[in-house]
Structures are given as structure tokens and as C-alpha cells.
N, C-alpha and C positions, 0 to 999 in steps of 0.2 A: 490738828486743830481740825474743825469742821466749819464748814460754810452753808449757811441757808439765804439762798439767794432769792429775793422777789421782786417780781417785776411791778413796779410802778403804775397802779390803775391799768392795767396790762389791754382790755377790750377797748377802752377808752382813747387810750394809747395809738392803740391801731387802728384806730378810727382818725385819729389826728395825723395819722403816720398814712394812712393812703388818701387823704382829703385835707391838703393843706390850708384849704377853707376853713377848717374846725380846729386849726391852730389857737390858742388861749379863748375858745369860748367853752361854755358849761355844757357839757359832753356828758348823757346820761344814755346809758345802753341799756337796750329791755323793752323796746315797743313803745309802742303808742297808746294802746287799751289802758283807760283807768283799773286793770283789774289784773295788769300782771304787776310783778317786781321790778325792780332795779337790780339790774346784772353787774353792773360796776358804773361808775360815777370818775369824771376827771377831775384832777384838782380844783379846778376851777368852781366845778359844780358842788365839791365837796365844803367850799366856803362857805355856801348857803346852808350848808346841815343835809344834803343830800348822800345818802349811805347804799350801801348794797344792801339788799335784800330788803328795804323799803318800797313799800307799794307805790304802783307810778301816781294815783292821784296825788298821796301826798308829796312827790318830787317835785308834780307840776305847781304845787302850793308854795312850796320852800322856793322854788328857781323857774319862776313862770316865763325865763329868757332861756330855760334850758334847751339844748338841740338831741330829742330824742329819738335814737338809731335803734333799729332792731339788731339784735346780734347775729354776726357771721361767723357762727361757731366754726365750719369751715375755713377760714380763713385765718383765726384765730390758732390753729390746731398745726395750720401750716407754720406761721411764725414762732410758736413753740418750739416742733421739731427742729427749728434750726438752731435757737437759743437748746435746749437738751444737747445737742448734738454737739455745740459750742464747748458746753459742760465737760463733757468727754474728752476735749482736747487737754483739757488740765488734771483729770484722774480717772481711773477706770471704776471708780465707786462713786456712781451719781444715782441718786434717789429721786425722781420726780414724785412729788405728791399731789400737785395738782396739774393744771395747764400753763400756771405761770409761776411756779416754784418747784424750788427743788434743793434739796440736800448733796453736798458735794464733800467727802473726805477728802483732805488735801495731806494725808500721812504719806511722807516721803518724796513728795513735790517740790521739797526746798531746794534740791540740788539744782533742779531745772529751772523751776519758775520763782523762785528768792523767797521771802518769808511770807507767811499767811496774810499780811495786809499786802505786800505787793503783788499776792495771787490774786486777792481779792480786786485790787485795782487792774491789775491785768485783765480778769474777767466784765469789768464792769466798760474798760476799754474797748474789748473787742464787740460788746454787745453793741455799745454806742456806735462802732463801726461797720459792724456787718448788719444792721439790724435799724439802727437807729434810733432804740427808745433804751429807757435808762430802768436803774433796778437798783434796788438797796440791798446790802450786804453784811450778814451778820458774821463774827467771827467768833468761835468759842470751843472752849474744850469738849462740849457734849451737845448731842440735837436739841435740847429743850433751851441751853442757855444763848446756841446761835440762832436759833426762832426768838427767841427774845429781845436779842442785837440787832437784829435785821429793822425790827419796828421801832427802835430808838431814834434814828435819822432821816426817817422819809420825809419826801422822796429823794432819790439820787443818793443816798447817804452811804456810809460804809462805818461799822460800829464794831470796837472788837471787846471782849470781855477776856482778860489774860487769866490763866488758871489760881495765880495767885491772888486775884479780886474778885475772883467771881463769889467767895463766901458774903466779901464785903457788900457785893453790890446786890444780891439778892435779897436782904437783912430787910430794907425798903421797897421791894418787888410790890408794888399793888397785885395782892393775891387774885383778882378777876384778870389778870397777864394770863395766868397759868392755862393753856389749853384743857378743856375737860370741864371746866365749872358750868353745870347749867343752872336754872334758877333755884331746884330746889337744893343742890349743895351750896348754892350763893348764900341762899337763906340760913343754910344751919351754919356756915361759917361765920354767917353777920351775927347770928345769935351768941356765936361762943366768942367775939370781939375779933376773930382774925382779920384784920384789915391787909397784913402785908404778909409774906411770904417766913418774914422773920418772926411773926406772931404767933408759926405754928409750933416753935419749941419750946412756948411755954404749957404747951398739952403732952403728957406723956402718950406713947405709942397705941399704948391699948385704948385709952379714952379715943380718942381717935379712928382706932379702929371700928370701935362699938358705935360711935355715931356717925361714921362715914365710910364703912365699910372700906372696901380695897383701894378706894380711892385715898381714905386717909395714908396707908400705906406710902402710897405716891406722894402725897404732901410731904410727908417724913424725908423720902429719897431727896425730891428737890429743895426740901430747905437744907439740906445739907449738899448741896450740887451735884449731886448722883441721880446720873438718867444711863441708865444700862444699854438703851438700846441704838443699834449701829447704824448705820448708812447701808442700806439694801440696796444694790442695783435691779432696774425694773425685769430686766430681764431673769433674773435669780428670784425676787418674788411670784413672778409669773411660773416659774418651773416647781415653785414650793406650793403654790397654789392650787396645779393642776396635779 
């Protein structure tokens, strides 16, 4: 099984961690210039519709009481390094995806750490204990499903998709949840009346390939719970790229 671990509102949470006066307030990381964009928003700010990549001027409109904080990337990297190091205590197969998320392949970890859910809970507990932050954990048979699962019970959640439940789970999964769907592809899927991953199966693969190219093949695989991508540790990825 594979875990996808996503830190909750990471930049904003680090700011609240370092400055207790910010706890419970609408924290918007991204500076004060109206020409900038939001890097991260605390869950308090998200209640007002503030989202990452939103223009600062729009965030100010939606959440005038928000506390705007300039990003401290060096600090975020320090905390991220601690978290990634913690993941490696549970498995040698850790693939950082970004500063605040990673995949962890826990195959073979049962004897030492217990079931996948127990491992996920242990990781959450250790993150809370060592860096005093929360994360959301998705557990599934492959990376695609693990990524989807981690988004199901945010913040501070844990969600598992068992192998025998995977096919039923994805039938009603909104197609917009699939990573890699841009505006153009989204319009094509809408024109084909594909609203869920289950809807993909109403079309022959050759038609999907013709209309969507290589991504059509990817959708066919995902609609059958197939994702061949493996968890690749950072050091291994770096050696391959160089």
C-alpha cells in the first residue's frame, strides 16, 4: 500500500506555529502587494473563499480582516526537511512531491509498524509530536488513489481506499479530481458528457485516444484503477535525471 501525506495549509500553519498570536486568525501568505498572489491560506481564511494562486487584491476583498504574511521559504524548507526525515523512519521509499507533500511506499512495513492505517496514524502522531503540525493521509493501492484519498477528509484526516473497494470508489469520482486535467481537456470531457471517472467507460479507448491523445489512455487506465507509477525516492530520481 502507498501513503500520500499532505501537510495542512503548510505555509500558513508554520506561521501560526512560530507566532501563537496568529492562532485562529485568517492567515494569508503571499505578501501585501496587490499585484502578488496567495501562496497559502489558513483554514480560517479559506472559509471566506481565499485560495492559493488567488490575486492578493481579491483575497483582501474576500477577507478584509486577514493577516497578510510575506513567505519565509527558508523556514518552510527547514520544517519540511524535518518532516521528510520523519517519513524515512517508516520506509526507505519516500518520494517528496513538493515542500509539503510526499508519497511513502509502506510495503513490508507491517511487521515493524502494523497495518497501513496504524502506520498512517503513527506518522500523524509523530508529526504532531515533533513539529506540532497536522497533516492529511491517504492510503491506497497506488499513487493516484492515495493522492485522491488524502483530500477526502482534510484537514487532519486519514482516509483509506482498500483494493477491493477501489473500483466502486472511482465510479462516482468527479473527473475534475483527476490530476492533469487543464481547461482544454476539461472542455473536451464536458462535451463528451464525462463528469465522473466512471463515465469514461462509456467510450471505446480508440475514441478517447483520438479526442484526448495520450491522456485518453491515461484516463482509461485510471478508470480501471491502474497506475503503474512507482514511489521513487528523491536520491534515485536525482541520479536518473543526471
